[in-house]
MARMARLUM-971580 format. One record per residue (C-alpha): z, y, x. Coordinates in steps of 0.25 Angstrom, whole numbers, padded with zeros to 4 digits. Example, Ala and Ser with C-alpha at 12.3 -4.5 7.8 and 13.67 -1.06 7.14 Angstrom:
REM MARMARLUM-971580
[[0031, -0018, 0049]]
[[0029, -0004, 0055]]
***
This chain:
REM MARMARLUM-971580
[[0193, -0259, 0270]]
[[0201, -0274, 0265]]
[[0190, -0282, 0275]]
[[0193, -0273, 0287]]
[[0208, -0275, 0283]]
[[0204, -0290, 0284]]
[[0196, -0288, 0297]]
[[0201, -0294, 0309]]
[[0196, -0292, 0324]]
[[0187, -0302, 0331]]
[[0193, -0313, 0336]]
[[0207, -0309, 0335]]
[[0216, -0317, 0332]]
[[0225, -0318, 0320]]
[[0238, -0311, 0321]]
[[0248, -0315, 0313]]
[[0254, -0327, 0305]]
[[0261, -0319, 0295]]
[[0253, -0310, 0284]]
[[0255, -0296, 0285]]
[[0259, -0286, 0273]]
[[0257, -0272, 0278]]
[[0263, -0263, 0269]]
[[0260, -0248, 0267]]
[[0268, -0236, 0261]]
[[0266, -0221, 0259]]
[[0267, -0216, 0271]]
[[0282, -0210, 0270]]
[[0289, -0222, 0266]]
[[0295, -0232, 0276]]
[[0302, -0239, 0266]]
[[0293, -0249, 0260]]
[[0287, -0251, 0275]]
[[0301, -0254, 0280]]
[[0306, -0263, 0269]]
[[0293, -0271, 0267]]
[[0291, -0274, 0283]]
[[0307, -0278, 0282]]
[[0302, -0290, 0275]]
[[0298, -0294, 0287]]
[[0311, -0301, 0288]]
[[0308, -0311, 0279]]
[[0301, -0323, 0282]]
[[0288, -0321, 0277]]
[[0273, -0325, 0279]]
[[0271, -0309, 0279]]
[[0273, -0299, 0289]]
[[0276, -0285, 0283]]
[[0270, -0273, 0291]]
[[0269, -0259, 0288]]
[[0257, -0250, 0287]]
[[0257, -0237, 0292]]
[[0251, -0223, 0286]]
[[0257, -0211, 0281]]
[[0251, -0208, 0269]]
[[0260, -0205, 0256]]
[[0249, -0204, 0247]]
[[0244, -0220, 0238]]
[[0231, -0219, 0245]]
[[0234, -0217, 0259]]
[[0246, -0228, 0258]]
[[0234, -0239, 0254]]
[[0224, -0232, 0266]]
[[0236, -0232, 0276]]
[[0239, -0247, 0272]]
[[0225, -0250, 0275]]
[[0223, -0244, 0288]]
[[0236, -0251, 0293]]
[[0229, -0265, 0288]]
[[0218, -0261, 0297]]
[[0226, -0259, 0308]]
[[0234, -0273, 0307]]
[[0222, -0280, 0306]]
[[0227, -0286, 0291]]
[[0219, -0298, 0285]]
[[0221, -0297, 0269]]
[[0212, -0310, 0267]]
[[0222, -0318, 0276]]
[[0234, -0313, 0268]]
[[0240, -0300, 0274]]
[[0243, -0288, 0264]]
[[0242, -0275, 0262]]
[[0254, -0269, 0255]]
[[0255, -0254, 0249]]
[[0266, -0248, 0242]]
[[0266, -0234, 0235]]
[[0275, -0229, 0227]]
[[0270, -0224, 0214]]
[[0279, -0210, 0214]]
[[0279, -0198, 0206]]
[[0267, -0188, 0214]]
[[0258, -0180, 0207]]
[[0245, -0189, 0206]]
[[0250, -0203, 0210]]
[[0246, -0211, 0200]]
[[0231, -0206, 0205]]
[[0234, -0208, 0219]]
[[0242, -0223, 0217]]
[[0231, -0229, 0210]]
[[0219, -0225, 0220]]
[[0228, -0231, 0230]]
[[0229, -0244, 0223]]
[[0215, -0244, 0221]]
[[0213, -0241, 0234]]
[[0222, -0253, 0238]]
[[0216, -0263, 0228]]
[[0202, -0260, 0236]]
[[0209, -0265, 0248]]
[[0218, -0276, 0244]]
[[0233, -0267, 0246]]
[[0243, -0272, 0236]]
[[0250, -0259, 0232]]
[[0265, -0260, 0227]]
[[0270, -0247, 0219]]
[[0284, -0241, 0217]]
[[0287, -0233, 0206]]
[[0291, -0223, 0210]]
[[0295, -0229, 0225]]
[[0297, -0239, 0232]]
[[0313, -0237, 0233]]
[[0311, -0244, 0217]]
[[0310, -0257, 0226]]
[[0323, -0254, 0233]]
[[0330, -0251, 0220]]
[[0328, -0265, 0212]]
[[0336, -0270, 0224]]
[[0347, -0264, 0215]]
[[0345, -0263, 0202]]
[[0334, -0263, 0190]]
[[0330, -0252, 0183]]
[[0319, -0247, 0176]]
[[0322, -0231, 0178]]
[[0312, -0221, 0177]]
[[0312, -0213, 0191]]
[[0309, -0201, 0192]]
[[0305, -0197, 0208]]
[[0307, -0207, 0218]]
[[0318, -0199, 0223]]
[[0325, -0204, 0213]]
[[0322, -0219, 0215]]
[[0328, -0216, 0230]]
[[0340, -0210, 0226]]
[[0344, -0222, 0217]]
[[0341, -0231, 0229]]
[[0351, -0222, 0236]]
[[0361, -0228, 0227]]
[[0356, -0243, 0232]]
[[0353, -0239, 0247]]
[[0361, -0228, 0253]]
[[0353, -0217, 0262]]
[[0340, -0225, 0257]]
[[0328, -0217, 0262]]
[[0311, -0219, 0263]]
[[0314, -0225, 0277]]
[[0326, -0233, 0274]]
[[0324, -0248, 0278]]
[[0333, -0255, 0266]]
[[0326, -0269, 0267]]
[[0339, -0275, 0273]]
[[0348, -0267, 0262]]
[[0340, -0274, 0249]]
[[0334, -0286, 0255]]
[[0346, -0295, 0248]]
[[0343, -0288, 0234]]
[[0327, -0291, 0235]]
[[0328, -0302, 0224]]
[[0335, -0293, 0215]]
[[0324, -0281, 0217]]
[[0313, -0293, 0214]]
[[0318, -0295, 0201]]
[[0322, -0281, 0197]]
[[0307, -0277, 0201]]
[[0301, -0287, 0193]]
[[0310, -0284, 0182]]
[[0303, -0270, 0181]]
[[0291, -0275, 0184]]
[[0293, -0283, 0171]]
[[0301, -0269, 0163]]
[[0287, -0262, 0167]]
[[0279, -0272, 0161]]
[[0286, -0274, 0149]]
[[0285, -0260, 0145]]
[[0271, -0259, 0148]]
[[0270, -0252, 0160]]
[[0258, -0260, 0168]]
[[0253, -0247, 0177]]
[[0259, -0249, 0190]]
[[0261, -0234, 0192]]
[[0268, -0232, 0178]]
[[0280, -0242, 0181]]
[[0293, -0234, 0185]]
[[0299, -0239, 0190]]
[[0292, -0250, 0198]]
[[0290, -0257, 0211]]
[[0279, -0267, 0216]]
[[0286, -0270, 0230]]
[[0291, -0282, 0225]]
[[0279, -0287, 0224]]
[[0275, -0289, 0238]]
[[0291, -0292, 0243]]
[[0289, -0304, 0233]]
[[0277, -0309, 0240]]
[[0283, -0307, 0255]]
[[0295, -0316, 0250]]
[[0289, -0325, 0243]]
[[0283, -0329, 0258]]
[[0294, -0331, 0264]]
[[0296, -0343, 0273]]
***
């Protein structure tokens, strides 16, 4: 599958000056797609694009991203990247679904970034550090509402929190250290946590 993603049409002239990061997320969640596309405002060597798809199960999200990559004719050997954002969530059987999705992603050179329980943890870390054990996604979103009024899954929050990104990066790394110090190495067991910062740091490091 990866070879097909990297193939180009015969005689086709190279179509870009920037490397592309194609972002995939659960079909119902526009928040990740909107947020990462907003990083195109940064003068980086990367162009962020959003993959298409409506799947909500982890394996389906990975499959949707692969389909989008073929349509966009990405070249993974030339520095393009596939980035898949998935919530760990609290759904029954979720662990098995996530591990299957991560296996499929590894086989196809897709980078999976998990958030536990949901992506909104990344937003919260812009405002405060906490190791609180959340019991639902709704609990996280409710708490975020005290910092971002009228927050919803479709809200574009980039401009509201962009000036706090350095603090968010510090808080996220502190949270990673907390889990490591407590012996939690399983990515699916780190609650709360988010791996979103890894891609964001990469984008910001490549600023012109």
